C-alpha positions, 0 to 999 in steps of 0.5 A: 499500500503506497503512502500518500502525503500532502506536503504543504508550504506557502511559497515554492519554486520558482521562488527560492528560500529555506522552506522551498528548498526543504519541501522540494528536497524532502518530497523528491526523496520520499517519492523517488527513493521510498515510493511515497506518493507526495503532492506539494500544495503551495500558494504563490504571489499574483502572476505565479503558475497555477494548476498541477506541475511536476518538481523533481519526482513529486507533483505540485499544485497551487492555489492562487491567492486573492490578495497579500497581507504583508508577505503572506498570500491569502484567498477566501476560497482556500477552504472549499478548494482544500476540501476538494483536493483532500477528496481528490487526493485522499492523503493518508497524512498532511505534513505542513511547513511554516514560517510563512503562514496562511495556506498551511494553517488553513489546510491544517484546519481542514485536515483535522476536521476530516480526521486526517493526521497532521504533522507540522514542521516548524522551521522558526518563530514567525516575527516581524521586522518592524513595529507593525510587522511585529504586532501582526505576528504576535496576533497570528501566533496568539490566534491562528498559529496557536490553533495550528500548533495545538492541532498538530499530532507531532511538531518537527523542529530543526534544532532542539535548542530552538524548540527549547527557547521558543515561547510558542512551542513551550506548551507542545514540548511533549510532541516536539521532535528534532530532525536536522535538515539535509543539504543537496547531494551536489554539496556532499559529492567528494571534490578537491578541497582547496587550501587556504593559500589556493582560495582567492576569495575571502568572506562570503555572505548568502542571504535575500536582500529584502525587507523580509530578510533583514535579519540576516544581518548584512548591515552588521557585517558591513560595519565589521568589514570597516573594522577589519580593513584597518589592519587587513586592507586587502580584504574583500566581501562577496555578497550573494543574493538578490532583492529589493533592498540591494540598492540599500545595501550598496548605499550602506556600503558606500556610507561606510567607505567599504564599497570598493571592498564589496562585490554584489553578485546577485542570485546565482545558480547552485552550480555557481554557488559551489564554485564561489564556496570553494574559492572562499575562505569563511562564510559569515551569517550574522543573523539578528533575529529568531526569524533565523532557524537552522541556517542551512547555508552554514552547512552548505558552506562547511561541506566545501571546507569553509569555516563559518562565523555565525551569531548566537541566535535561533538554531544556528549552534546546531548548524556548526561546532563552536570552536571547531568548525568556526565561531559563534558570537553575540548578535548585533555587535560588529566588533566581536564579529570582526574579531572572530572573522580576523582570528580565522583569517589571520591563522592559516593553521587554525583555518586549516583545522577548522576546514577539515572539521567543517568537512567532516561535520557536514557529511551527516546532512544527507536528505535520504537520512532526513527522509527516513527520519520523517517516515518514521514520524509519519508511521508513528503518527499513522499508527497512533490514529489507527489504534496502533495497527499501522505497519511500520514503514521505516525504523532506522535513525529515530528522531529525538524527542525534545525533553 
């Protein structure tokens, strides 16, 4: 009997981001390697594709929005559309991913009404980037988000530390599990690791350049760069990512008199990203908010032998080993950030040790391992919903409960 899973995420390809990549990779592996029938349901901004499509080995379908509330697409007809889709696809289980609210909440609610088991992957807290956004996030978390978390049979988080520190997950620790995410196979394929001297690039930053991703902390990194240039004048920063705030960040670099030391590459394809990572010395992710969940880009960078510097926030501590594969510093503080970067770049022996450990650390982040752990969770939820009669699907690599 084929397991049928409806995967729900607000945004999906061609949009690119953490939740899009997570849903795309997981659904493809579940379908191609484990014989699960996955259908990815998503909502897109106005003008995006509609109808059923194929992404990798999993089919996708979209519900068009009528309007957007901030960055969240919404539609009044989604309740009826969800009823029809659940009737047509007849899933054994619904698996939704947040942080972007809206469609996952609607589908989760309808699934519970139809007694279809519902599993929630909670990548990070929903927070705002200005007072209005923060107020909207609070209202969501205290109402619709609360109902979604309450109704989930299991809640999966990327990092146990993040779950323990989340006020919104506090009432649900008894049903919260941790499954570390994966990175694409291309990152895990063996390739020659360039030495410190063979890498022509210095610092690399990866993140969307738009209001909703302001928490990535690029302004803090630009200020740290200004400090670093005092004693490392040849230092250069490469910024990968695109968005409506690119001009704003370019202007900020000019005001700080570091513009000539910064290269904005825009958005690039994965093949080009691999090349850039392999030829740089350190990746920096100076996030400033709990909107940052696991920070998978840290693992991607380490898979190419880059030490990483990140901040003590969200789930970033689980995506590296502080003092072994890089360094963790306090958020919002350019000088400690600059000091951590300087320490790694000024000592080639330290860099080499961190690089080797980073490469080894990243080897456990395969999507096949992730898929096995999710299948174990799905199996447990189905067994509970059917009175313990569900035949085991996968039992390897059991997930860890949050104690």
